[in-house]
C-alpha distance (Angstrom), angle and dihedral (degrees) to the residues before:
residue distance angle dihedral
M1 . . .
K2 3.85 . .
M3 3.80 90.9 .
R4 3.83 91.2 52.1
Y5 3.76 90.6 49.1
L6 3.86 90.5 47.6
L7 3.84 91.4 50.4
K8 3.91 89.2 52.3
V9 3.80 91.1 49.6
I10 3.81 91.6 50.3
K11 3.85 91.4 45.0
Y12 3.76 95.3 50.3
T13 3.83 92.6 42.9
F14 3.73 91.1 53.6
L15 3.87 91.3 48.9
L16 3.80 90.4 47.3
V17 3.79 92.2 51.0
T18 3.82 90.7 46.0
A19 3.80 91.2 50.3
I20 3.81 92.1 50.0
L21 3.90 90.9 49.6
V22 3.79 89.1 53.2
I23 3.86 98.8 41.2
L24 3.78 99.1 45.1
P25 3.92 96.1 62.4
L26 3.85 89.2 46.2
M27 3.83 90.3 50.5
F28 3.78 90.2 49.3
V29 3.78 93.1 50.0
L30 3.82 94.1 45.6
M31 3.79 96.1 46.2
S32 3.83 94.1 43.2
S33 3.82 92.0 50.8
F34 3.85 86.7 72.0
K35 3.82 94.1 48.4
S36 3.78 138.4 82.1
N37 3.78 121.5 -120.6
E38 3.74 91.8 -98.4
E39 3.77 94.4 55.4
I40 3.82 91.3 46.8
F41 3.77 91.6 54.9
L42 3.78 94.5 44.2
G43 3.79 95.0 55.2
A44 3.83 127.8 -3.2
F45 3.76 95.4 -161.3
Q46 3.77 101.0 30.6
L47 3.69 117.7 115.8
P48 3.85 113.5 -108.2
S49 3.80 116.1 -99.2
H50 3.77 87.5 -129.8
L51 3.84 130.5 -3.0
R52 3.79 110.9 -99.9
Y53 3.78 100.0 -149.2
Q54 3.79 86.1 167.6
N55 3.82 89.2 80.4
Y56 3.80 89.5 66.6
I57 3.81 91.6 46.7
T58 3.78 96.5 46.1
I59 3.83 95.5 55.1
F60 3.77 89.6 62.8
N61 3.82 95.9 53.9
D62 3.86 126.9 108.3
I63 3.71 92.1 -89.9
F64 3.86 101.1 58.3
H65 3.84 99.9 26.2
L66 3.78 92.3 -158.3
H67 3.83 91.5 161.4
T68 3.70 89.5 59.7
Y69 3.75 93.0 52.9
F70 3.74 90.2 47.2
A71 3.84 90.9 53.2
N72 3.82 92.6 47.0
S73 3.91 93.7 50.6
F74 3.76 90.8 45.7
M75 3.78 91.2 51.8
Y76 3.77 93.4 49.2
S77 3.86 92.3 46.1
V78 3.84 94.4 48.3
I79 3.80 95.0 48.5
V80 3.80 93.9 45.6
C81 3.84 95.2 45.6
T82 3.77 93.3 46.6
A83 3.78 96.6 44.2
G84 3.82 91.7 39.4
V85 3.86 94.4 53.9
L86 3.79 92.3 47.5
V87 3.78 101.2 43.5
N88 3.85 97.8 35.4
S89 3.76 95.2 47.3
M90 3.81 88.6 50.3
A91 3.78 90.0 49.8
A92 3.80 93.6 48.4
Y93 3.80 90.9 47.1
A94 3.83 92.2 52.1
I95 3.82 90.1 50.0
I96 3.80 99.2 45.6
R97 3.82 102.6 32.7
L98 3.79 107.9 28.7
K99 3.77 118.4 70.8
W100 3.84 114.1 -132.2
K101 3.81 132.4 138.8
M102 3.82 100.4 -111.9
S103 3.75 97.6 46.1
K104 3.87 96.2 104.3
L105 3.77 91.6 45.3
V106 3.84 92.1 50.7
M107 3.72 91.4 48.5
A108 3.83 89.5 51.6
L109 3.83 88.9 51.9
F110 3.85 89.9 52.7
L111 3.75 92.3 48.5
S112 3.76 92.9 46.9
G113 3.78 86.0 67.5
L114 3.79 88.7 68.6
M115 3.75 90.5 62.2
I116 3.74 96.4 53.2
P117 3.87 113.1 83.5
L118 3.80 114.0 -138.0
H119 3.82 92.5 -127.8
A120 3.82 90.6 62.1
I121 3.88 92.6 62.5
I122 3.81 101.3 37.4
V123 3.83 94.3 102.6
P124 3.88 95.6 46.8
L125 3.87 88.1 47.5
Y126 3.71 92.7 51.4
I127 3.80 93.2 48.6
F128 3.79 90.5 47.5
V129 3.81 94.3 50.8
S130 3.82 93.4 43.9
R131 3.82 91.4 52.8
F132 3.75 93.9 50.6
R133 3.84 90.4 45.7
M134 3.77 92.9 -139.6
P135 3.85 119.5 176.8
S136 3.80 106.6 -97.8
Q137 3.76 95.1 -120.8
I138 3.78 93.7 52.2
A139 3.78 92.1 45.2
L140 3.81 92.7 49.3
T141 3.85 91.6 48.4
L142 3.77 91.4 52.3
L143 3.80 92.0 46.2
F144 3.82 90.9 50.5
A145 3.86 90.7 48.4
A146 3.84 92.0 47.5
S147 3.79 92.5 48.3
T148 3.86 91.4 57.6
I149 3.84 96.4 49.3
P150 3.80 101.0 87.4
T151 3.83 96.8 48.4
S152 3.85 93.5 40.9
V153 3.82 93.8 49.1
F154 3.73 90.8 46.9
L155 3.82 93.3 51.3
F156 3.82 94.7 45.1
A157 3.82 91.8 45.6
G158 3.81 91.8 50.3
Y159 3.84 91.4 50.0
L160 3.79 95.8 44.9
G161 3.78 89.1 50.5
Q162 3.79 90.8 64.5
V163 3.87 94.4 46.7
P164 3.84 112.3 98.8
R165 3.79 115.4 -118.5
S166 3.81 94.0 -138.1
I167 3.82 97.0 94.1
E168 3.80 92.4 49.6
E169 3.83 92.9 45.6
S170 3.78 88.8 52.8
A171 3.76 91.6 49.8
I172 3.84 91.1 51.4
I173 3.82 91.2 48.9
D174 3.81 86.9 53.2
G175 3.85 89.9 55.4
S176 3.77 99.8 -101.0
T177 3.84 116.4 155.5
I178 3.78 120.0 -129.4
P179 3.87 95.9 -110.2
N180 3.82 89.6 47.3
M181 3.80 91.4 48.4
F182 3.76 93.0 46.4
F183 3.81 96.6 53.5
K184 3.82 99.0 37.8
I185 3.87 100.3 35.3
V186 3.79 113.4 18.0
I187 3.85 98.4 40.3
P188 3.85 93.6 56.2
I189 3.78 90.7 47.0
I190 3.76 94.9 52.9
K191 3.83 97.0 46.9
P192 3.87 91.4 119.9
A193 3.82 89.3 55.9
I194 3.82 90.5 46.1
A195 3.79 89.0 52.8
T196 3.79 92.6 49.9
V197 3.82 93.4 47.1
T198 3.80 90.7 46.7
I199 3.77 93.1 53.8
F200 3.85 93.9 45.9
N201 3.85 91.4 47.9
F202 3.78 94.8 43.9
M203 3.76 91.6 50.4
A204 3.81 93.8 46.2
V205 3.87 92.5 51.8
W206 3.75 97.8 37.3
N207 3.76 94.3 50.6
D208 3.73 97.3 39.5
L209 3.83 118.6 125.7
L210 3.76 106.9 153.1
L211 3.83 100.4 63.6
S212 3.78 92.4 39.5
L213 3.81 91.6 51.1
I214 3.81 92.7 51.9
F215 3.77 102.0 39.4
L216 3.75 105.6 34.1
S217 3.78 120.6 69.9
N218 3.81 101.7 155.6
A219 3.85 110.2 90.9
L220 3.81 91.6 -145.2
T221 3.88 92.5 57.2
Q222 3.77 96.7 46.9
T223 3.79 122.9 120.2
L224 3.77 127.0 -119.0
Q225 3.84 97.3 -101.1
L226 3.79 89.6 50.5
G227 3.73 92.0 46.3
I228 3.85 90.2 52.8
T229 3.75 89.8 63.7
R230 3.81 90.1 65.3
F231 3.82 87.3 72.9
M232 3.75 90.4 70.0
G233 3.81 117.8 71.3
A234 3.78 132.6 -170.7
F235 3.82 93.3 -110.8
Y236 3.80 105.9 18.1
S237 3.84 136.5 22.4
D238 3.74 128.7 -173.0
Y239 3.77 100.6 -141.9
G240 3.79 92.8 -174.1
L241 3.83 91.1 61.8
L242 3.77 91.7 41.4
L243 3.84 94.2 53.3
A244 3.82 91.0 43.9
A245 3.77 88.5 56.4
I246 3.76 91.0 48.2
V247 3.81 92.2 51.4
L248 3.80 90.9 53.2
S249 3.83 90.6 46.9
I250 3.80 91.2 57.2
I251 3.84 95.0 53.6
P252 3.86 99.2 74.3
S253 3.82 91.7 51.5
V254 3.82 91.0 50.3
V255 3.85 90.9 47.6
V256 3.83 92.6 50.4
Y257 3.78 92.3 48.2
F258 3.81 91.1 46.3
F259 3.82 93.3 56.4
M260 3.89 94.6 39.0
S261 3.76 102.8 40.1
E262 3.78 94.3 78.5
K263 3.84 89.8 61.9
I264 3.80 91.1 51.0
I265 3.72 94.3 49.0
S266 3.86 93.0 45.8
G267 3.83 88.9 49.4
I268 3.77 91.8 51.9
T269 3.80 97.5 44.2
S270 3.76 104.6 36.4
G271 3.81 102.9 27.3
A272 3.81 130.0 -127.4
V273 3.77 99.8 -75.7
K274 3.73 130.8 28.2
G275 3.88 116.0 -150.6
C-alpha cells in the first residue's frame, strides 16, 4: 500500500514539474509580447506596467509584412497536408491491401526515408533544384511534400494493418470498385490516422526554417518562421515585436491540434472498427 502511494506521489510530482517546465516559457513569451525591451530586461516574469498592444499592430505594417508570411506558410501547409493525406494514404493502401510482388520492397524504400536525416541531403537537393531551374515556391512545396512521405506512409500502413478486411471484402462482393471502396469506406475508417498525419505534416511545414532559408530568396515568398528572423538585427532587436510574432505563430498549431486531437484520442481508445 505504501509502495503504491509512493509511486503515485512520484508520478504526479514528475507530471507537475513537467507542466511547470512547459508553462513557464509560454508565460514568459506571452507576457513579454506586451512589453518594451526595457521592461523585458528589468524582469522576465513581471507583469507589464501597461499592455503594449502596439506590438501586435506594428508587426503587420509595411515594414515587417507578417501577414504575407502568414499567408505563405498557410498556403504551403494546406497544400502539403491535403496532397500528403491523399497520395500517402493511397500508397499505404496499395502496399498493405493489394497483393503484388514488389510491395514489401516499396515499403522498405519508403521506410528507408526515415533513416536519412534532412541535413545530409540539403546540398544534393539544392544542386538538383538549381539545375532544373524550378520556381522557388514550387520547389519548396515539392520538398515539403516529399519530406512528409516516409512518416505518413508508415502511419497509414500501420493503421490499415489493424483494420479488418471484412468490410472491404463485402464491398467487393457487392460489386464496388477499388477507387469507390477506398473513398467511401476506407477513408472514413482511417480518420484517426488522417488526423494524426495532418497534425504531423502541418507542424513540420509550419515550423520549418531550414528549407525555407535555403530555397527562398524573395522576401514576398518567405514563410512565417523565416519572416520572424527579420525582427532580429545585427545591432538591435525589438524583443517585444519578436515575441508578439512568436505568439501569433503558435496559434495555428494549437487550433489544428484542438480540432484534430479528438480523432486521435478516439482512434487510440475505441479502435478503428467497431464490430
